[in-house]
C-alpha positions in Angstrom: -82.1 53.6 27.5 -81.3 57.3 27.4 -80.3 59.1 24.2 -78.9 62.5 24.2 -79.5 64.6 21.1 -77.7 67.8 20.2 -79.7 71.0 20.6 -79.2 72.0 17.0 -80.9 68.8 15.8 -83.7 69.8 13.3 -87.2 68.9 14.5 -87.7 66.6 11.5 -84.6 64.5 12.7 -86.0 64.4 16.2 -89.4 63.3 14.8 -87.8 60.6 12.7 -85.9 59.2 15.7 -89.1 59.1 17.8 -91.1 57.4 15.0 -88.4 54.8 14.6 -88.4 54.0 18.3 -92.2 53.9 18.5 -92.4 51.5 15.6 -90.4 49.1 17.8 -93.0 49.3 20.5 -91.0 51.6 22.8 -92.4 54.4 24.9 -90.5 57.6 24.2 -90.3 60.5 26.6 -88.6 63.7 25.3 -87.0 66.1 27.8 -85.9 69.5 26.5 -82.8 71.1 28.0 -80.7 74.2 27.5 -78.0 72.5 25.5 -79.4 69.0 24.7 -82.6 67.1 24.2 -82.9 63.8 26.0 -84.9 60.8 24.9 -85.9 58.3 27.6 -86.8 54.9 26.1 -88.9 52.4 28.0 -89.5 48.8 26.8 -87.4 46.0 25.4 -84.3 47.8 23.9 -82.3 44.6 23.5 -82.8 44.8 19.7 -81.4 48.3 19.5 -77.8 48.7 18.4 -75.9 51.4 20.2 -73.4 52.0 17.5 -76.2 52.4 14.8 -77.9 55.0 16.9 -74.6 56.8 17.6 -74.0 56.9 13.8 -76.7 59.6 13.6 -74.7 62.9 13.5 -77.3 64.6 15.8 -76.9 62.0 18.5 -74.4 62.9 21.2 -74.6 59.9 23.6 -76.3 56.6 24.2 -76.6 55.2 27.7 -78.1 51.9 28.7 -79.8 51.8 32.0 -80.4 48.0 32.0 -78.1 45.3 30.7 -78.6 44.2 27.1 -79.3 40.6 28.2 -82.8 39.7 29.4 -83.2 35.9 29.6 -80.0 35.5 31.7 -80.6 38.6 33.8 -81.2 38.1 37.5 -83.3 41.3 37.4 -86.0 39.4 35.5 -85.4 36.0 37.2 -84.5 36.5 40.8 -84.4 32.8 41.8 -81.3 30.8 41.0 -81.8 28.4 38.1 -81.0 24.8 38.9 -79.9 22.8 35.8 -80.7 19.1 35.6 -78.1 17.0 33.9 -79.3 13.4 33.7 -80.7 13.7 37.3 -77.7 15.7 38.7 -78.7 19.2 39.9 -76.3 22.1 39.3 -76.9 25.5 40.7 -78.7 27.2 43.6 -77.5 25.7 46.9 -77.3 22.2 45.5 -74.4 19.9 45.9 -71.1 21.2 44.3 -70.7 19.0 41.3 -67.3 17.5 40.2 -66.6 16.5 36.6 -63.4 14.6 35.9 -61.9 12.8 33.0 -59.2 13.0 30.2 -58.7 15.9 27.9 -58.9 13.5 24.9 -60.7 10.2 24.6 -57.9 7.7 23.6 -59.9 4.5 23.4 -62.7 2.5 25.0 -60.6 0.6 27.5 -58.6 3.7 28.6 -61.9 5.7 28.9 -63.5 3.0 31.1 -60.5 2.7 33.3 -60.4 6.5 33.9 -64.2 6.6 34.4 -64.0 4.0 37.1 -61.2 5.9 38.7 -62.9 9.2 38.8 -66.1 7.6 40.1 -64.2 5.9 42.9 -62.6 9.3 43.7 -66.1 10.9 44.1 -66.8 12.5 40.7 -70.4 13.1 39.6 -69.8 13.1 35.8 -67.2 12.0 33.2 -65.6 14.6 30.8 -63.7 13.7 27.6 -63.0 15.3 24.3 -64.0 13.3 21.2 -63.6 16.3 18.9 -60.6 18.5 19.8 -60.0 22.1 18.8 -56.2 22.4 18.6 -53.9 25.3 17.9 -51.9 23.3 15.5 -53.6 21.5 12.5 -51.1 18.7 12.9 -52.0 17.9 16.6 -54.3 15.1 17.5 -57.9 16.2 16.6 -59.8 13.6 18.5 -61.4 10.2 17.8 -64.7 11.7 16.7 -67.8 9.4 16.9 -65.7 6.5 18.1 -64.7 8.6 21.0 -68.2 9.6 21.8 -69.3 5.9 21.8 -66.4 5.1 24.1 -67.8 7.5 26.6 -71.3 6.1 26.1 -69.9 2.6 27.0 -68.2 4.1 30.1 -71.5 5.6 31.1 -73.2 2.2 30.8 -70.5 0.7 33.1 -70.3 3.4 35.7 -73.5 5.4 35.5 -71.6 8.7 35.2 -73.3 11.2 32.8 -70.9 12.4 30.1 -69.7 15.9 29.1 -68.1 16.5 25.7 -67.3 19.4 23.4 -69.4 20.1 20.3 -67.3 21.7 17.6 -69.9 22.2 14.8 -73.6 22.1 14.3 -73.4 19.2 11.9 -72.6 16.9 14.8 -75.5 18.2 17.0 -77.8 15.2 16.4 -75.0 12.9 17.5 -74.6 14.9 20.7 -78.3 15.2 21.4 -78.5 11.4 21.2 -75.4 10.5 23.2 -74.1 13.3 25.4 -75.7 14.5 28.6 -74.0 17.9 28.9 -73.0 19.6 25.6 -69.9 21.8 26.0 -69.3 24.9 23.9 -65.5 25.5 24.1 -63.7 28.8 24.5 -62.9 29.1 20.8 -66.6 28.8 19.9 -68.0 31.1 22.6 -68.9 33.6 19.9 -69.8 31.1 17.1 -73.3 32.5 17.0 -74.7 30.0 14.5 -73.5 27.2 16.8 -75.0 28.9 19.9 -78.3 29.3 18.0 -78.2 25.6 17.1 -77.8 24.3 20.7 -80.4 26.9 21.7 -83.0 24.9 19.7 -82.4 21.6 21.5 -83.5 20.5 24.9 -80.0 19.6 26.3 -78.0 21.3 29.0 -75.1 23.4 27.7 -71.8 24.1 29.4 -70.6 27.5 28.0 -66.9 28.2 28.4 -65.7 31.8 28.5 -63.7 32.9 25.5 -59.9 33.4 25.6 -60.2 37.2 25.7 -63.9 37.9 26.2 -65.5 40.3 28.7 -68.0 39.1 31.2 -70.8 40.9 29.3 -69.8 39.2 26.0 -69.9 35.9 27.8 -73.4 36.5 29.2 -74.5 37.7 25.8 -73.3 34.3 24.4 -75.6 32.6 26.9 -78.3 35.0 25.8 -78.0 33.7 22.3 -78.7 30.1 23.5 -81.5 31.1 25.8 -83.2 33.4 23.2 -83.7 30.3 21.0 -85.6 28.5 23.8 -83.0 26.5 25.7 -82.7 27.9 29.2 -80.4 25.2 30.5 -77.1 27.0 30.4 -74.1 26.6 32.8 -71.2 29.0 32.7 -67.7 27.7 32.8 -64.7 29.9 33.6 -61.5 28.4 32.2 -59.1 31.3 32.4 -58.5 34.3 30.1 -55.5 35.4 28.1 -53.4 38.1 29.8 -49.8 39.3 29.6 -48.9 36.7 32.2 -46.9 33.7 30.8 -46.3 31.7 34.0 -49.7 30.0 33.7 -51.5 28.9 30.6 -54.2 31.4 31.2 -55.2 33.7 34.1 -58.0 32.2 36.2 -60.5 34.9 37.0 -62.3 33.7 40.1 -63.9 37.1 40.6 -66.4 36.1 37.9 -68.1 33.7 40.4 -69.8 36.3 42.5 -70.2 38.6 39.5 -72.0 35.9 37.5 -74.2 35.1 40.5 -75.0 38.8 40.9 -75.8 39.6 37.3 -77.4 36.3 36.3 -79.4 33.4 37.8 -77.4 30.7 36.0 -74.9 28.4 37.7 -71.1 28.6 37.2 -68.4 26.0 37.4 -64.6 26.4 37.2 -62.0 24.7 35.0 -58.7 25.0 36.9 -56.9 22.6 34.4 -57.2 24.8 31.3 -56.8 28.0 33.5 -53.4 27.0 35.0 -52.0 24.5 32.5 -50.1 22.9 35.5 -51.3 20.0 37.6 -49.4 21.4 40.6 -51.8 24.4 40.7 -55.1 22.6 40.3 -55.7 21.7 43.9 -55.3 25.2 45.3 -57.3 26.8 42.5 -60.1 24.2 43.0 -60.3 24.9 46.7 -60.3 28.6 46.1 -63.1 28.2 43.5 -65.3 26.3 46.0 -64.7 29.0 48.6 -65.7 31.7 46.1 -69.0 30.0 45.6 -68.6 28.0 42.4 -71.3 25.4 41.7 -68.8 22.8 40.4 -65.4 21.9 39.1 -64.3 20.3 35.8 -60.9 18.8 36.1 -58.7 16.8 33.7 -57.8 13.4 35.0 -55.6 10.8 33.4 -54.1 7.6 34.8 -50.9 8.1 32.9 -50.5 11.8 32.2 -46.9 11.5 30.9 -48.3 9.5 28.0 -51.6 11.4 27.5 -52.4 12.3 23.8 -53.1 15.9 24.9 -52.7 18.2 27.9 -50.9 15.7 30.1 -49.2 18.5 32.0 -52.5 19.8 33.4 -54.0 16.4 34.2 -54.2 15.0 37.7 -53.6 11.3 38.5 -56.7 9.7 40.1 -55.2 9.6 43.6 -54.5 13.4 43.5 -58.0 14.0 42.0 -59.4 12.1 45.0 -57.4 14.3 47.4 -58.8 17.5 45.8 -62.3 16.2 46.3 -61.5 15.2 50.0 -60.2 18.7 50.8 -63.0 20.3 48.7 -65.6 18.6 50.9 -64.1 20.3 54.0 -64.2 23.8 52.3 -67.8 23.1 51.1 -68.9 22.3 54.6 -67.5 25.6 55.9 -69.6 27.6 53.4 -72.7 25.5 54.1 -72.8 23.3 51.0 -72.3 19.6 50.1 -69.8 18.2 47.6 
């Protein structure tokens, strides 16, 4: 970190700044210039708040040389992390993983029927929402524990690991016991208490990007989880909110190479929530594979017209199978399996 201090800063103010940085274990190098004095800080500056430093009237500028995230940073972890979800490896040059299932769990029989269909199509895991964050308080909020147990039963019958969204820390014990991959949804990406809570358990976490969050904010959310001890984080791009209204959100596929450059963690793509339109899912899925994504999470329903939520962005099982068939061909081109 480099801090530029105004030339007229009193020596006692400069000494105070230096002492404060040294108390944090940082090495301080002071360079005197004609118009400014410059501090060079060496050490772990992640705990320093740029805005607090800038609040000093004698500080002109604060510049970070390294990113504020350390645990997720590829600089400190050059090898790709491979996350194990109930025996399924995600990341590195491993097989591209496909997760399929309904937006909302609607009952044990329906869940099992869809689980069998997505498995037959070639899916590796089953997704389903038991607790649902909805824009309207009057919309269906999910079946809760009953929904989680319906997925557990489907896992027993099909062998597919299950993925579901955790809404609040008070349900964490339930998810640790029953769910294989805990999803943190877009609306909770900066729910820091929830991030800290899942950081304290030994379960893989699927971290979705917030509706209007920058890539650095997203990585910093992962850093919250990892700083508590849980290194098993998988990013999930699900589209961000822009001025465009044709699609539900704007799918940012550029994040795939960016995340892989900046971090060592795997990334999967959610074309369902990104587009909001089943007709766009195939092309966006194939594009995601070509971009280097480590997996896809796609909403699948055997009767989308009657789905309790997000039917318009759900594929029927036969179309889901077609996406996987074509995806295998794209994966082969780039030297990966699917």
